[in-house]
C-alpha positions in Angstrom: 0.1 0.0 -0.2 1.1 3.4 -0.9 1.5 6.4 1.9 -1.6 7.8 0.7 -3.6 4.9 0.5 -2.1 4.8 4.3 -3.2 8.1 5.2 -7.0 7.9 3.9 -7.4 4.7 5.8 -6.5 5.2 9.1 -8.4 8.8 8.6 -11.8 6.4 7.2 -11.4 3.9 10.2 -11.7 7.0 12.4 -14.4 8.5 10.5 -13.3 11.8 10.4 -12.8 14.7 7.1 -10.0 15.7 5.3 -10.7 19.1 7.4 -10.6 17.8 10.6 -7.3 16.1 9.7 -6.1 19.2 8.0 -7.0 21.4 10.6 -5.4 19.0 13.2 -1.9 19.8 11.4 -2.4 23.4 10.6 -2.1 23.0 6.7 -5.2 22.9 3.8 -7.5 20.2 3.1 -6.2 20.5 0.3 -2.7 19.0 0.9 -4.4 15.9 2.8 -6.4 15.4 -0.7 -2.7 15.3 -2.6 -1.5 12.6 0.1 -3.6 10.7 -0.2 -4.0 10.7 -3.9 0.0 10.1 -4.2 0.5 13.6 -5.7 2.6 14.3 -3.1 4.5 12.6 0.1 4.0 14.7 3.4 7.8 15.3 5.1 9.3 14.1 8.2 7.8 16.7 10.2 4.7 15.9 8.7 4.7 12.3 9.1 5.7 12.9 13.0 2.4 15.0 13.0 0.4 12.6 11.3 1.9 9.7 13.2 1.0 11.4 16.8 -2.1 12.7 15.3 -3.4 8.8 14.8 -1.5 7.1 17.4 0.4 4.8 15.4 3.9 4.5 14.0 5.7 6.3 11.4 6.2 3.0 9.7 2.4 2.2 9.7 1.9 5.3 7.8 5.4 5.5 6.0 5.8 2.1 3.9 4.8 1.5 1.0 4.6 -1.9 0.4 3.3 -4.0 -2.9 2.9 -7.1 -1.1 1.7 -7.4 2.3 1.3 -9.9 4.0 -1.8 -11.3 5.8 -2.3 -10.6 9.7 -5.7 -12.0 12.3 -6.3 -9.1 15.0 -7.6 -12.8 16.8 -6.3 -15.9 16.7 -9.1 -17.9 18.5 -12.6 -17.1 18.7 -13.3 -15.8 22.2 -16.9 -18.2 22.0 -14.4 -21.3 21.6 -12.4 -19.6 25.0 -15.5 -19.6 26.9 -17.3 -22.7 26.3 -13.4 -24.3 27.2 -12.8 -22.1 30.1 -16.4 -23.1 31.6 -16.3 -26.8 31.0 -13.0 -26.7 32.4 -14.5 -24.6 35.3 -17.2 -28.0 35.8 -14.8 -30.7 35.7 -12.0 -29.3 38.3 -15.1 -27.1 40.1 -13.8 -23.6 40.4 -17.1 -22.1 41.3 -15.7 -18.2 41.5 -14.4 -19.4 37.6 -18.2 -19.6 36.6 -19.3 -16.7 37.9 -16.5 -14.7 36.3 -16.7 -15.9 32.7 -20.7 -14.2 33.2 -19.9 -11.7 34.8 -17.0 -10.5 32.6 -19.1 -11.4 29.6 -21.5 -9.3 30.8 -19.1 -6.5 32.0 -17.3 -5.7 28.8 -19.6 -6.1 26.2 -19.4 -3.1 23.8 -16.2 -2.9 24.3 -13.3 -4.1 21.8 -9.9 -4.3 22.2 -7.7 -0.7 21.7 -7.3 -0.1 17.8 -9.4 -2.8 16.8 -12.6 -4.6 16.4 -11.6 -7.2 18.8 -14.3 -7.5 21.4 -12.7 -6.7 25.0 -13.6 -10.3 26.4 -11.3 -12.1 23.8 -8.4 -10.7 26.4 -9.5 -11.9 29.3 -10.2 -15.1 28.3 -6.9 -15.1 26.9 -5.6 -14.8 30.3 -7.4 -17.0 31.0 -6.3 -20.4 28.8 -3.0 -18.9 29.1 -3.1 -19.8 32.8 -5.2 -23.3 32.3 -2.3 -24.1 29.3 0.8 -24.1 31.6 -1.7 -26.7 34.5 -2.3 -24.0 36.5 -5.6 -25.2 37.7 -6.1 -22.2 40.5 -10.0 -20.8 40.7 -8.8 -17.5 42.3 -6.5 -16.8 40.1 -8.3 -18.1 36.7 -11.4 -16.2 38.3 -9.5 -13.1 38.6 -7.7 -13.3 34.9 -11.6 -13.1 33.9 -11.9 -10.4 36.2 -9.0 -8.2 36.5 -9.8 -5.1 34.0 -13.6 -4.9 35.5 -13.0 -2.8 37.9 -10.9 -0.3 36.3 -12.1 -0.2 32.6 -15.6 -1.2 33.5 -17.1 1.2 36.7 -17.2 -2.2 38.7 -17.7 -2.0 42.0 -14.9 -4.2 43.8 -17.8 -5.5 46.5 -20.3 -6.8 44.6 -18.1 -8.9 42.8 -19.2 -12.5 42.5 -16.2 -14.2 43.7 -14.8 -14.7 47.3 -12.4 -12.7 48.9 -8.9 -14.1 47.8 -10.4 -12.9 44.0 -11.2 -9.9 45.1 -8.1 -9.1 46.8 -6.7 -10.4 43.2 -9.0 -8.5 41.3 -7.9 -5.3 43.7 -4.0 -5.1 43.4 -4.2 -5.9 39.8 -7.0 -2.5 39.2 -4.4 0.5 39.1 -6.0 4.3 39.5 -5.6 6.1 36.7 -2.6 8.3 35.8 -0.7 11.2 34.3 2.7 12.4 32.8 3.1 14.1 36.6 2.1 11.7 38.7 2.7 8.0 36.4 5.8 7.3 37.8 4.9 7.7 41.8 1.3 5.5 41.6 3.1 3.0 38.9 5.8 2.0 41.5 3.4 1.4 44.4 1.5 -0.5 42.1 4.2 -3.5 40.7 5.6 -3.2 44.6 1.8 -4.5 45.9 1.8 -7.5 43.6 5.3 -8.5 44.0 4.7 -9.1 47.2 1.9 -11.5 46.1 2.6 -14.7 43.4 -0.8 -15.0 42.5 -1.7 -11.8 41.3 2.7 -11.1 39.8 1.6 -14.3 37.7 -1.9 -12.7 36.7 0.2 -9.4 35.9 2.8 -11.5 33.9 0.3 -13.5 31.8 -1.4 -9.9 30.9 1.5 -8.3 30.1 2.4 -11.3 27.4 -1.3 -10.9 25.4 -0.7 -7.1 25.8 2.5 -6.8 24.0 0.8 -9.2 21.4 -1.3 -6.7 20.5 1.2 -3.9 20.6 1.7 -3.7 16.6 -2.1 -3.5 16.6 -1.6 0.3 15.9 0.4 2.0 18.9 2.4 4.9 18.4 6.3 4.9 18.3 5.8 6.3 21.6 3.6 3.8 23.3 5.8 0.9 22.5 8.9 2.6 23.6 7.3 3.3 26.8 6.1 0.1 27.2 9.0 -1.3 26.5 10.9 0.5 29.0 7.6 -0.1 31.5 8.8 -4.2 31.1 12.3 -4.0 31.4 11.8 -2.0 34.7 8.7 -3.6 36.4 8.6 -7.6 35.4 11.9 -8.7 35.9 10.6 -8.0 39.6 7.5 -10.0 38.6 9.2 -12.7 37.5 11.3 -13.7 40.5 8.2 -13.4 42.9 6.5 -16.7 40.3 9.6 -18.1 40.1 10.4 -17.9 43.8 6.9 -19.9 44.6 7.4 -23.7 43.7 4.3 -24.2 42.4 5.2 -21.7 39.4 8.2 -22.3 38.2 7.1 -23.4 35.3 5.4 -20.9 34.6 8.3 -18.4 35.2 10.3 -19.7 33.2 7.2 -19.8 30.0 7.0 -15.7 30.5 10.2 -14.6 31.3 10.8 -16.5 27.5 7.9 -15.0 25.8 7.8 -12.0 27.6 11.5 -11.0 26.5 11.4 -12.4 23.2 8.8 -10.3 21.9 10.9 -7.5 23.3 13.7 -8.6 21.4 11.5 -8.5 18.3 9.7 -5.1 19.0 13.4 -3.1 19.7 14.3 -5.2 16.4 11.8 -3.6 14.0 12.3 0.2 16.3 
């Protein structure tokens, strides 16, 4: 695809007009129109501004590919994952997990993953399946995987969750208050420090980060990707150590470290 095609696609995905893009960049709509028709190419300064405006990497706009790979936003259908989690919960008698599945689906209804059309519930179900695939059949862990974002993103009340106190404590640890540029470091440091003291919370948070790393390529800006890499390198080694120091999670610690560091290395090379 050409640069012009990329700009037009990003604009239309956000349901914006050429006038709106032009106003944001301080240029004329004729300039935007000429870019989209590939009559002219934006200079470096405008490319950077476009990337910031659309919240994507510069390469998402600038790369001209005559041959592109076909990609998938989701590997598994979330309905199939739901069935798998529910069946496993019944077989292993996990009451909190059974309640958490339906609660999470309802709480996240209408939400999509960032920069995609994938239902948000795909994410917590992915974490639950990730844990089960590593042989972790713990009711509180699987239920907290499913509910870890409902308080933070769905305005759910912690005391209203249909689960036991251990699961609520895990969800509480995994819920981070909103931050800004001024308080982000302080809040995030305290957040990760609290999680590092609880092996189950650390395990869930590392699975959460692995899943989020796999979706960074969906359209995060270069700055956002860089910040995510730096945060992962700063905080997650401590969480992985907490997991490794817990005998029953030894294998999970190795797998999560391998997955996380492999993805970080790939992104660094592509950046």
